[in-house]
N, C-alpha and C positions, 0 to 999 in steps of 0.2 A: 712623703711618708709621714705617718703620724707618730712614730716612735723612733727612739734610738736604742741600740742594744749595748749593754755593758758586758763585754766578754772579760771574765776574770779567769784565774788559772784553774778553777774548778770546772770550766766548760770550754776547753780548747779544741773541741771537735767540730768539724764543719756540719755535722748532723746534730749538734747540740740543740736542745729545745728552743732557746731564744732565736738562734739563727734560722732554724727550720720553720718556726712559727711566723717569722717576719722576713721572708726572702727579699733581698734587695735593700732592706733597711740599713741605714748607716750604723756601723758598729765601732766601738772604741775599746781598746785595752790600754790601761794606764800603768806604767812602771812608777809606783809611788815610793820615793826614796825612804820615807819613814817606815813603810811596811817592809821594804826589802831589808833595811837595817834591823828592824825589830825581829824579823825572822832569820836574820844572819844568812841571807842568801849568798852563795858563792858566785863568782863570775861564771863558773861552769853552769850553775843552775839558771842564771839569768840568760846565758847563751842558749840553753835548752828551750826556755820559754820563748825566746825570740825566734828560734828556728820553727817552733810549733806555730807561732803567729804568722809566719811567712806563708803558710798554707791556707790561711783564712782571709775572708774579705773584711779586713779590719784595719782601722787607723790605729797607729801606735803613738802614744804620747808619754812624756815623763812629767811628773809633778804630783801635787795633791789630788788624790782620786776624786774627791767630791768637787773641788773646783774645776778640774778638767772635764768631768762628766756634765756639770752644769753648763760650762762654756760650750761644749760640743753640742748639747741639746739646743742651746740658744742659737748657735750657728746654723742649725738645721731647722729652726723655727718650730720646735716641739718642746713640750714640757714632760712628756711621758717617757720614762726610762724603763726598759725591760731587761731582766737578767735571768740567770738560772740559779736555782736553789743551791745552797752551799752549806757546808758544815763549819766553815771558817768563821770564828767570832769577829774578826776584823772586817771581813767582807759583809757579814750580817749588819755590823754597825754602819757601814757605808750605805747599805740598802735602806736601813731605817732612817738615816739622815736625809736621803734623797727621796724617800717614799716610793722607791722603785717597785714595779710589779715583778713578782718572782714566779717563774714557771718551774714546775717540778722536774727534777732530774731522775730519769729512770735508774733504778738500782743496777749496779754492775753485777751483783750477785744477790740472791735471796738467802738470808742467813737468820739464825734464831736469836742472835744477841749482838751486843755492841762490839765494835772493833776498836783497837788502838790505832788512831790515825796520826800519831806523831811521826811514824816512819813507815814508808811504803812496804818495806820488807816485813815488818810486824803484821801489817794488814794482810799482805799477800800470803804469808804463812798460814793464816786462818782461812782466808777467802778462797784460796786455790781449790780446795776440795769441793767447795760449793760451785765454783765456776766450771770445773771440769767433771763434776758429778762423782768424785772419788770418795 
């Protein structure tokens, strides 16, 4: 393989762009303690992410995301890291540091303006009418 895939929480679907574009490529998800603490993730949220990851062809590691991704790429003899577009500033900073290739994420819904992405319920209260055509 000529790439490794970084699966972050914004692309936990087996049909996600990076996994679909590079079938069979080694993929990695990193539980970064600094990020989890910064975002104040509960054990319940971490468990949810873990259960989602069990359905994907992905290696799961814990540690600094940049260090783990560089090591994973090195272990597979590649320098190219591919991931999926994200709105998360922290994920974007990791992408920038790594120089990762970013594949576009298809929109969940087509909408006329910005959404509040701090809580899913706030997002869904606005997005639902576009998703179901209401």
